[in-house]
C-alpha positions in Angstrom: 18.6 7.5 10.5 15.7 6.3 12.7 14.9 8.2 15.4 13.9 6.4 18.7 10.2 6.3 19.8 11.1 7.2 23.1 12.7 10.6 21.9 10.1 11.6 20.2 7.2 10.9 23.1 9.3 12.7 25.5 9.5 15.5 23.0 5.9 15.5 22.6 5.4 15.7 26.5 7.3 18.7 27.0 5.3 21.0 24.1 2.0 19.8 26.2 3.2 20.8 28.9 4.8 23.9 28.3 1.2 24.7 26.4 -0.6 24.0 29.5 1.4 26.5 31.2 1.2 29.5 29.0 -2.3 28.9 29.2 -2.5 29.1 33.3 0.0 32.0 33.3 -2.6 34.1 30.5 -5.5 33.1 32.6 -4.2 34.4 35.8 -3.1 38.0 34.6 -5.4 38.0 31.0 -8.8 39.5 31.2 -8.4 43.2 32.4 -4.3 43.2 32.5 -4.2 43.1 36.3 -5.2 41.6 39.7 -9.2 40.0 39.2 -11.3 40.6 42.3 -12.6 37.8 44.0 -16.0 37.2 45.7 -14.9 39.0 48.7 -14.1 41.9 47.2 -9.8 41.6 47.5 -7.7 40.7 44.9 -7.8 37.2 43.2 -5.3 34.8 44.2 -2.8 34.8 41.6 -2.6 38.6 41.3 0.2 40.7 42.9 -0.5 42.4 46.0 2.2 43.0 48.4 1.8 41.8 51.9 1.7 44.9 54.2 -0.2 46.5 57.1 -2.4 49.6 56.6 -3.2 52.2 59.1 -4.5 55.9 58.9 -2.9 59.0 59.0 -4.2 60.6 62.0 -4.5 64.2 62.7 -2.0 65.6 65.3 -0.1 68.7 66.9 3.8 69.1 66.8 5.0 69.4 70.6 8.1 71.1 71.6 8.9 69.9 75.3 11.1 72.7 77.4 13.7 71.4 80.1 15.2 74.3 82.4 16.2 74.2 85.9 14.1 76.2 88.3 14.1 77.6 92.2 11.3 77.0 94.4 9.9 79.7 96.8 7.1 79.7 99.3 3.0 80.7 97.7 3.3 83.6 100.7 7.3 84.3 102.3 7.2 86.8 104.9 9.5 88.1 107.5 8.0 89.1 110.9 9.5 91.9 112.9 8.5 93.9 115.9 6.6 96.8 115.4 7.6 98.0 119.2 10.5 97.9 121.8 10.1 96.0 125.0 11.3 93.0 127.0 9.9 89.6 125.3 7.9 87.8 127.7 6.8 84.8 126.0 8.3 82.8 122.9 5.1 80.3 121.4 7.1 79.2 118.5 9.7 76.7 117.5 11.9 76.3 113.9 9.6 74.5 111.6 6.3 74.4 113.3 3.4 74.8 111.7 1.3 77.9 112.4 -2.3 79.1 111.7 -3.6 82.5 111.0 -3.9 84.9 114.0 -2.0 82.5 116.3 0.6 85.0 118.8 4.1 84.3 118.1 5.6 86.1 120.3 4.2 87.8 123.1 6.3 91.8 124.7 5.4 93.2 127.7 2.3 95.4 128.2 1.7 96.2 131.3 2.1 100.0 130.8 -0.4 99.4 127.4 -2.9 97.6 129.7 -2.6 100.1 132.3 -3.6 103.2 129.3 -6.4 100.6 128.1 -8.0 100.3 130.9 -8.2 103.9 131.3 -9.4 104.6 128.0 -12.0 101.9 128.0 -13.3 103.6 131.7 -13.4 107.3 130.4 -15.1 106.0 127.0 -18.6 105.6 128.0 -18.6 109.0 130.9 -17.6 110.6 127.7 -20.4 109.2 125.3 -22.7 109.4 127.3 -22.1 113.2 128.3 -21.8 113.9 124.4 -25.3 112.7 124.3 -26.7 114.5 127.3 -25.2 118.1 126.2 -26.8 117.2 122.3 -30.4 116.9 124.0 -29.9 119.8 126.3 -29.0 122.0 123.2 -32.1 121.0 121.4 -34.0 122.0 124.2 -32.2 125.3 124.2 -31.1 124.2 128.0 -27.2 124.5 127.0 -24.9 126.6 124.3 -24.0 125.1 121.0 -20.1 125.8 122.3 -20.8 123.3 125.3 -22.6 121.1 123.2 -19.9 121.1 120.9 -16.7 121.0 123.4 -18.6 117.3 125.0 -18.3 116.2 122.0 -14.7 117.5 121.2 -14.1 115.5 124.9 -15.6 112.3 123.8 -14.1 112.3 120.4 -10.5 112.4 122.1 -11.6 109.7 124.3 -12.5 107.6 121.6 -9.0 108.0 120.1 -7.1 107.5 123.4 -8.8 104.0 123.4 -8.1 103.0 120.1 -4.3 104.3 120.2 -4.1 102.2 123.6 -6.2 98.8 121.7 -3.3 99.4 118.9 -0.3 99.8 121.6 -1.8 96.4 123.5 -2.0 94.6 120.2 1.6 95.3 119.0 2.8 93.7 121.8 1.2 90.5 120.4 3.1 89.3 117.1 0.8 87.3 115.3 1.0 85.3 112.2 -0.1 86.7 108.8 -1.2 83.8 107.8 -1.2 79.9 107.9 2.4 78.8 107.7 5.8 77.2 108.8 7.8 79.1 111.1 11.8 79.6 110.6 14.4 79.7 113.3 14.4 82.1 116.2 17.2 83.4 118.4 14.3 84.8 121.0 14.4 84.0 124.1 11.7 85.1 127.0 13.6 88.1 128.8 15.0 89.3 125.6 15.3 92.9 124.9 13.8 93.5 121.0 13.8 96.6 119.4 11.3 97.7 116.5 12.2 96.8 113.4 14.1 93.5 114.7 13.7 90.2 112.9 11.1 87.6 115.1 11.2 84.5 112.6 10.2 84.1 108.9 7.3 82.3 108.1 6.3 80.4 104.6 3.2 79.5 103.3 4.4 76.3 101.4 0.9 74.6 100.6 1.7 75.6 97.3 5.4 76.3 95.8 6.6 78.7 93.3 9.2 78.0 90.9 11.0 80.6 89.0 12.7 79.4 86.1 14.0 81.1 82.6 14.0 79.9 78.8 15.7 81.0 76.1 14.5 83.6 74.1 13.5 80.9 71.3 11.8 79.1 73.3 9.7 82.5 74.5 6.7 81.9 71.9 6.2 78.3 73.1 4.9 79.0 77.0 1.7 80.3 78.0 -0.6 80.6 81.3 -2.2 78.4 82.2 0.4 75.5 80.3 1.0 72.4 82.3 4.9 71.9 84.2 6.4 69.1 85.4 8.6 69.4 88.4 11.3 67.1 89.9 13.9 67.5 92.8 17.4 66.8 91.7 18.0 64.8 94.5 14.4 62.6 94.3 14.4 61.9 90.3 10.6 60.2 89.7 8.7 62.1 91.9 7.3 64.3 89.5 5.2 67.6 91.0 2.5 68.6 88.4 1.2 72.4 88.1 0.8 74.9 85.8 2.4 78.2 84.7 0.8 81.1 86.4 3.0 84.6 85.4 5.3 85.2 82.4 7.6 88.2 82.2 6.7 90.9 79.7 10.3 90.8 78.3 13.5 89.2 77.8 16.4 90.1 79.8 18.7 91.4 77.6 21.7 90.5 79.1 21.1 86.8 79.6 18.2 86.5 76.5 16.0 84.4 78.6 12.5 84.8 79.6 11.6 84.6 83.2 8.1 82.5 83.7 6.4 81.2 87.5 5.2 78.2 87.7 3.0 76.9 90.8 2.9 73.2 91.8 1.3 71.5 94.6 3.3 70.6 97.6 0.7 67.9 99.5 3.5 65.6 100.7 5.4 69.0 101.8 8.9 67.7 100.4 9.0 70.9 99.0 10.9 74.0 100.2 11.8 77.4 99.3 15.1 77.6 97.7 15.3 73.9 96.6 16.2 73.5 93.0 14.0 71.5 90.5 14.1 70.3 86.9 11.3 72.0 85.3 9.8 70.0 82.2 6.9 72.0 80.3 5.6 70.5 76.9 3.2 73.4 74.4 1.4 72.5 71.3 2.5 73.6 68.2 0.9 73.7 64.5 -1.3 71.1 63.3 0.4 68.3 61.3 -0.5 64.3 60.6 0.9 61.7 62.5 1.8 58.4 60.7 4.0 55.1 61.5 7.6 55.8 61.4 8.1 52.7 59.4 6.0 54.0 56.4 8.0 56.5 55.6 10.6 56.1 52.7 13.1 57.8 50.8 14.6 58.6 47.3 16.4 60.8 45.6 13.0 63.5 45.8 12.5 63.4 49.4 10.1 61.8 51.7 7.0 60.2 51.0 4.4 57.5 51.9 2.7 55.2 49.7 -1.0 56.1 50.3 -4.4 53.6 49.2 -6.2 56.1 46.4 -10.2 56.0 45.5 -9.3 53.2 43.3 -7.9 51.1 45.8 -4.2 50.9 44.3 -0.6 52.4 45.7 0.3 56.0 44.9 3.1 58.3 46.6 1.9 61.1 48.7 5.3 63.6 49.4 5.6 64.4 53.1 8.0 66.6 54.9 9.1 65.6 58.5 8.2 67.7 61.1 9.0 65.9 64.4 9.8 62.3 65.2 9.4 59.9 68.3 9.9 56.3 69.0 7.5 54.9 66.5 5.8 58.0 64.9 6.6 61.0 62.8 5.1 64.0 62.5 4.5 65.1 59.0 3.3 67.8 56.5 2.9 67.7 52.6 0.0 66.0 50.8 -0.9 63.5 53.5 -4.0 64.1 54.8 -5.8 62.8 58.0 -7.9 59.8 57.3 -6.0 58.6 54.5 -4.8 55.3 54.3 -0.9 54.3 54.2 1.0 51.5 54.2 2.6 51.5 57.9 4.3 47.8 57.2 6.4 46.5 54.3 6.3 50.1 52.3 9.5 48.7 50.9 7.6 46.2 49.0 4.9 48.4 47.1 5.2 50.1 43.5 3.5 52.7 42.0 -0.5 51.2 41.3 -0.1 48.0 43.1 -3.3 47.1 44.6 -3.4 47.3 48.2 -5.7 46.4 51.3 -8.2 48.2 52.9 -8.2 48.6 57.0 -10.7 46.5 58.3 -12.6 47.1 61.7 -11.2 45.0 64.3 -13.5 43.6 67.5 -15.5 46.5 69.4 -16.1 48.3 65.9 -12.3 50.3 65.8 -10.3 50.6 62.8 -7.7 48.4 62.4 -5.1 47.1 59.8 -5.1 43.9 57.5 -2.3 42.6 55.4 -3.3 41.0 51.7 -2.1 37.4 53.4 -5.9 38.2 55.4 -7.7 38.6 52.3 -6.8 35.2 50.6 
């Protein structure tokens, strides 16, 4: 049987094409059996390198956020009372009025005390000069020591009477002990006030102290000077910044909570004593390593990331996740700050495959790259 020439020609062409394809493949993977580097230092075109994005693992700290409810009180707060009994002569305050240190809030009738003060003021210089004169006479032996002593005693008594009269007059002027906001008062001129009666309240609201309690499990995560943010439950979004100023020395055995105080600014004056606020504070804990969330892979042995070793190929680094955010995870384990890891495309990586190296972006800041960028 004679074979047609066209069939023989087709077979020869097929053999030549197969041999050429085999030679090209061997040239691609030949030599040292792996990806060959081109003149730019990257893997030669045709060597297996997954398209990935590389980044650097960074040092970070595990944070713990505590969110509780607190109650506001004034930086200073007093209920002002009368020390004496008498008729109210003048009321110089209104509810909500800002007063300064030393302002007279209420004046109580002091006619009798003013008379006593005037008498003491008149007697004071006479008694003082008399005591001085008898001291001189005693030194000249013109007066006895007894007479000089009696003159000095009389002066001391007049001096005490003058001081008592001044105090009595001052007590009938009820003044502000510090700058603040006056509260409600029911006093009117002509009212009869008794010693111990409350005149009004006074609050210094330039800053606000917020009292709150944290669970005993979080007691180790609050420290003096730690930043806090407070928001009114009726005004979400308007945050008041401050810091922790006091921490109780013991946990309440009933509620199992620790009392904490924080001081926040009140420049806008919208915080008032007794208000309920939402408190948020974040504490930094143990050191960790930050990595992109997509870099973490899982298998039966646990979590791991792909790291570029000193030979430029992929190796596995086992990690334990400590904390996770929207885009970042904080881990500990074999990964160290500064390690070059795969941040995207980790599912395409296998042990030993070549990985690109991060390059510097504009301005010299370390950026990321992919295999396609190096071809």
